[in-house]
C-alpha angles and dihedrals in degrees: 000000000000113000108241113239119237124208121210099224093180090096093059106099107216116215106246105207125177104257133174091271104026091111093063114106101165145323096292098232131150124227092276088055092248113144118244113224094242118009139137090001094305122121129190121329088111096166093046093047092049090051089049088051091055089050090048090054089052091050092050091050090046093240100129100076114152094010134109132203122235120197109196124185147109121299111279095020095121102265094140090042091058092048089049091047091054091050092049092047090054090061142280096271093050106119112239119191121186120198133170116221092233091055092071091065094047097053120100093242140065119292093242090050091052090050093045091052090049091050093049090047086059094053113083129193121210105209119196122202134163116239130188111234138175113223124184150116117278111243100173140353122202119185121182103224120191114196113257093006135095112255111249103175135046145143131231124194115208129185141187125193087272108037147013129213138174120228130193117237125215127212094269093049092047088052089052093048091052093044094051091039092233112184142164111305096034120121112224141174122214120200105222095207097051104019090232113158117210121192110222098180143278123307117258088226089067097043091105092056091073124077096186130023134183121240090254094058109118127198121205136177120264105257117252131213123029124352093230115065140165113237132184110237119199121204121186115203130158127240093245091060092053089046093054095045092050097040096073142011093254094039095134092058090046087057092061096037091054089225096125100145123189115328120216118247091230090062091053092046090051092050092045089053092051092047090051089053092051091049090053091049091048092242095118142021129200117245107199106212134191126275112197116197112189121195089022090172086073092069119095132228092271092056092046092052089049089051091050091056095039092055088064094057115120094240099030116155122235105276114212116186127191130196139166097198129104121202106345142149119285106237113251094023140069094233125106124216140162111289091356090278122129112254094241091059091041090056089059095049127095104216125219117186122204128205128217115269119255119234093255091054093048090053089051092052091050090050090054092046 
């Protein structure tokens, strides 16, 4: 069986733009799950936030298997904010996928494939591996620079509290040293397998050498013990990223282009099998994330029957649905039901209702933004 390839996506710098909900850092609850009036970017909606806090506790204790969460309320009453708050409260590396119900019909793939991809984007894998690193304080850097040419050879002397060693630098490492402006007194780590240099901060021993420092200047202790160490590195990737990379020869490029297309079931089964092996060996663990489906009344009966089955999967993410409809027709049928959701799926849903914001709360939100 072909070994699935894993991409370390930590190096991809995500563009952090200011969005409608980028100020939310959690649900803003105290230890008794009571909502604070203004906390972690959340304002008002005390009952809804308390209900979300109870559901969050159930998720953390793994007592919500086979159930979904439905947030119902008027447009602009904070439904997406509560879903985002739950995702943030679960942890920074918890995958959060946001999807609008109408998006599924506009994609160039089948509805079930679009939902499967969204589900797998919301299931993270925390992969643990041991890496050999060199960690120490830079004593001296010598780079042989020829005028008009790129430097190809250099030397770096690193020390810990116990020892000191000189290392040769290649062209790529020299480029990184110059780019990150690494100099004597900096504490760095070098990954032996890739040659990647990471700047940890400046040594406390040199703190008196600087007259002025920026707010981002960080001081760290000079490492002790040996220069070469074994360190456990943790990568968090989602299943969809692994699917795309293994589904075609140029899979990594497709991941950035967004042109993923339909992925064969055999590829997914192979990856699931490998992930199960890693879990048994203790190399990886599953991180169930959050899948947020807005305008859920826009889905049709086929999508709802797929959701019903997908909720029963062993590693299913927490599915949070949002709608602003009352009793309306289920798409693809002649039946009417609350929120346009079939009754069998509605029975599985824990419902949180939101109320419109008061003028004072809207002013507070605008102040935070």
